Wavefront OBJ file of the C-alpha trace (Angstrom):
o trace
v 75.394 8.435 14.896
v 77.362 11.209 16.633
v 76.142 10.640 20.194
v 78.615 7.857 20.974
v 81.759 9.016 22.783
v 85.196 8.185 21.399
v 86.022 4.537 22.141
v 82.442 3.571 23.056
v 81.438 -0.045 22.513
v 77.841 0.719 21.494
v 76.274 -0.036 24.876
v 77.244 3.189 26.668
v 74.199 5.194 25.494
v 70.939 4.062 27.099
v 68.325 6.541 25.912
v 67.980 9.188 23.186
v 65.207 11.679 22.438
v 64.700 14.671 20.138
v 62.650 17.723 21.008
v 59.344 18.446 19.333
v 60.824 20.980 16.894
v 63.828 18.815 15.988
v 66.325 21.401 17.201
v 67.931 19.425 20.049
v 68.840 15.809 20.842
v 69.387 14.512 24.374
v 71.201 11.296 25.343
v 71.612 9.529 28.703
v 74.632 7.279 29.237
v 76.172 4.697 31.579
v 78.284 7.318 33.362
v 75.436 9.384 34.865
v 75.758 12.077 32.214
v 73.112 13.695 30.051
v 74.392 15.210 26.804
v 72.435 17.798 24.820
v 73.320 18.232 21.131
v 72.081 20.406 18.287
v 69.990 18.392 15.810
v 71.120 16.641 13.609
v 74.116 14.981 15.243
v 76.696 13.733 12.774
v 79.611 11.529 13.750
v 82.158 13.483 15.822
v 80.863 16.746 14.387
v 79.961 18.704 17.496
v 80.483 18.882 21.229
v 77.627 18.432 23.660
v 76.452 20.309 26.710
v 77.042 17.877 29.590
v 74.631 17.759 32.518
v 75.224 15.689 35.637
v 73.215 14.785 38.707
v 72.774 11.019 38.728
v 75.145 8.702 40.541
v 75.163 5.986 37.864
v 73.576 5.042 34.539
v 70.560 6.854 33.095
v 68.106 4.384 31.560
v 65.595 7.065 30.440
v 65.891 10.669 29.331
v 63.138 12.583 27.525
v 62.095 16.060 26.510
v 58.930 17.258 28.174
v 57.469 19.442 25.457
v 55.470 21.837 27.554
v 54.806 24.970 25.462
v 55.450 27.321 28.384
v 58.702 25.777 29.608
v 60.232 22.809 27.750
v 62.302 20.576 30.035
v 64.488 17.489 30.057
v 63.433 14.766 32.470
v 65.754 11.886 33.357
v 65.342 8.755 35.438
v 68.369 7.377 37.263
v 69.162 3.673 37.426
v 70.377 2.671 40.875
v 69.809 6.082 42.475
v 66.113 5.895 41.429
v 65.836 9.670 41.143
v 63.980 11.788 38.627
v 65.725 15.009 37.673
l 1 2 3 4 5 6 7 8 9 10 11 12 13 14 15 16 17 18 19 20 21 22 23 24 25 26 27 28 29 30 31 32 33 34 35 36 37 38 39 40 41 42 43 44 45 46 47 48 49 50 51 52 53 54 55 56 57 58 59 60 61 62 63 64 65 66 67 68 69 70 71 72 73 74 75 76 77 78 79 80 81 82 83
């Protein structure tokens, strides 16, 4: 509910995932940005930590719940990169 930026038309967010412990939510958007939020995310209730690295949209973003070092993995659209 709260992952959509102000003025978004509902198609700007492509992928959302929550970590294993339900402490964080990650979202990939059409602008090449990954946003990390504290869980739960209520409408316009909190800012996100913005991560960049892709040139365009991010069709997939997921938490990799490795016990030793949890990570966020994202797949770029046209740049075809995994970060």
